[in-house]
N, C-alpha and C positions, 0 to 999 in steps of 0.2 A: 504494500500500500504506500509506504513512504517513498519507494523508488518511483512508483507511478505518479505520485503527486509532484515529486521533484521534476520529472520530465514534463509533466503537463503544464507546469507553471513557467516554462522556459520558452523564449522566442526561438524561431528557426535559427539553426546554427550558421553563423557567418563563415565565410571561407578564410581560414588562417593559412597563409602561404607555407607550403612544405617544399623541401629540397630533395634532390636526388643525391644519393651517396654511393660509394663504391666499397669493395671488400677491404680496401686500405683503411676506410673509416672504421670498419669493424675491428681491425687490428688496433687502431688508435684508441677506440673506446675501451677495449679490454686492457690496454696498457694503462690508460688513465684511471680506470676503475681499480686496477691492482695497486697503482701508486696511491690512490686515495685510501685504500684499505690499509696499506702499510703505514700511512701517516697516522692512523688512529687504530693500529692493529689490536692492541690489548683490549681497548673498549669494545671494538666491534666483534671480537671473538666472543666476549661475554654475552652481548646482545644477540649474536647469531645463534647461540645455544637455544634460544626460544623456539626456533623452528624445528630442530631435532626433537625437542620435548613434544611438540605437536604431533610429529610423526610417530613417536612411541605411543602416545595416547590413542591415536587413530588405529595403529596396528593392534594394540591390546583389545580395543573394542571389536575389531573385525575378527579376532581369533576366538570369539565366543560362539560356540555352537553353530547354528545355521548361518551365521554371518561370515564363516570362514572364506567363502568364495569372494567376499569383498576385500580381502586382505590386499591382494595385488592391485585391484583398482584404486583403493584408497592410497596405497603407497605411491602409485604412479600419478594419481590425481592430485596429490598434494602440490605438485608443480603448477596446477591450475590456479592455486591460491598464492603462488610465489609473488606476483605483483602486489598483492595486498600486504604480505609479510614484509615486503621491501619498502613500504611507504616511509618508514622512519629513516631509511638510508637515503631516500630521495631528499628528505628534509635536511639530513646532515650534509649531503652534497650541495644542496642549495645554499646552506649557511656557509659552507666552506668557500664556495664560489664568490659569495658576497663579502668575504673577509670577516665573517662573524665567528664566534666561538662555536665549534662543531663537536664538542665532547658528547659522550653517550647520554648525558642527562637531558640533551635536547632531542633525543630519539622520538619522544612522544609529543613534541611540540607541533607535529603535523596536525594534531587535533585543534590547534589554534589558528590554522590557516583559514582565510576568508572563504575558500571553496570547500570547506569541510563537508557541508551537506551534499555537495555534488560528488565528493570523494566517496561518501557513504553510499550514494546511489550507484556508482560504478561498482563498488565493493559488493553491493547486493546483487548486481547482475552476475558478477563472477561467482558468487556463492550459488546462485541458481544454476549456472552452467556446471559447477562442480557436482551438485546433487543430480542434475540431469545425466551427467556422466556415470554416476553410481547407479542410477536407475537403468541406464542403457547396459551397463556391465551385468546387472542382475538379470535383465531380460535375455541377454545373450547367453548367460550361464544356463538359464532355464531352457533355452531353445536348443543348445548343443549338448548339454550333459543331463540336465533334469534329473539329478539324483541327490538326495540329501547328503551333505558331507558328514561322514561318520567321524572323521578325524582329519588333522592336517595332512598326514601321510596318505590317507585314502584320497583326499582331494587332489594332491600333487600327482598321485598315480593315475587318477582318471584324466588329469590334465595332460600328462605327458605320453601315455601309452594308448590312448583311444583316439579314434578318428574325430569324434566330437570335440575332444580336448584340443587337438591341433587346429580344428576349425575355429574354436573359441579363441585360441591364441592369435590366429591370423586376422579374423574379423575384429576381434577386440583391439588389436594394435592399430588397425585401420581407423576404427572409431576413435581411439585415443588420439591419433594424429589429427583427426578432424576437430576434435574438441580443443586440442592444444593450439591449432592454427586460429581458431575462433578467439580464444583468449588472447593470443599474441596480437591479433589484429585490433581487438577492442582496447587493449590496455597498454601496449608498448609506448604510446605517446600520451594517452589520456591521463593516466595517473600522475606521471611526472609533471605534466602541464598543469593539472589541478593543484599540485603542491606548489608549483612555481608562481601561478597567478590566479586572479579571480575571474574565472570563466565558468560557464555552465557545463553540466555533464554532456549535454547534446553536442555542444561545440567541441569539447575535448574528444569525445568518441568519434565524431565526424572527421576531425583532424587526424586522429590515429588511423582510421580506415583509409583516408586519402594518402597518408604517408606510406602505408604498407602497399597500396596499389601502385604508387609511383616508384616503388623500389622492390618489386616482387622477388626478383632473384636474390638480391642482397638480404632481404628480410627472411627469405626461406633459409638461407645460410645461417642467419642469426638464430632462427628457431632451432636449427640442428645443433648449433653450438650450445645454446641454452639447455636443450634436452640432454645433450651428452654430459655437460657439466653437472646437471642435476642428478643424472644417473650415477656418475662417478662420486658425487658428494653423498649419495644415499648408501654407498657401500663403504664400510659396513654400518648398518643400523643408523643411518642418517647423520652420523657424526661429522662427516665431511662437509655437510651443509653449513656448519658454523664458519667455514671459510668461503664456500661457494656463494651463499646467499648475499653476504655483504659485498663481495666482489661484483656479482651480477647486478646488485642494486645500484651500486655506484656506476657501473658500466652502462646500465640502462639510462641513467640520468644523462650521461655524456652522449649517448645515442640520441636521446630526445633533443638535446641542444644542437645536434647536427642535422636532424630531420626537420626541425621547425624554425621558421624565421621569427624569432622571439621579439624582434623590433615591432611586429604587428600586434603583440599581445598587450593587454592592459597592465599597467604597472601599479603596484601598491607598496606601502611601507614594508620593509623586511621585518 
């Protein structure tokens, strides 16, 4: 309801100029993100541990009885909420760029930004996508295996040695890629933009979609890089995300600054 009201009360999204970038820009944003991480390394490692904790809780919930089939979808789908978990890092990057104190105590200052309502609206959309992914994963499990999981070992056995299990893996991965592409398209520019300036959710999302359309090949490569780093960070037991999430958060901020002509955006006090 809140998401609907937020969008309903906004005017049509104006066109914010977007730029085309190259693969060299991706290398640049990864370097800049890593440099930012090292600058505040101790603080960011502590904050980054929040994300592994979320992963552990989700995994524990999925391992209970009939929910075992949702273990892998939840573990994979956590990446769909990565842009939301990175909001604090966008704020730290913004403050660092502006020459302000960017220590970890400012991580939650994102809640004080003028566009906070719009940030929550986009967050609501990403949450809906995450739950839609879980529902899709459950439907696919029922379609290809349709057997109550008696144990974790029984579930893995059915997944790996049956035709239905292999079909579930193939179709599930295709569906997962589609959901990930949707989240990337909607959020790669919109959330950093909303942290950066006072615009509406419709404007931010429309700009994100246009930026991705203008850079299809480069953004496809960026999505692959993000997915690979999240997978590596999740092994073992999500611990590596304490490094990967802050790095990607900072890098995404720098990607936003290269994709969008910020001179056309409204300014407000930092």
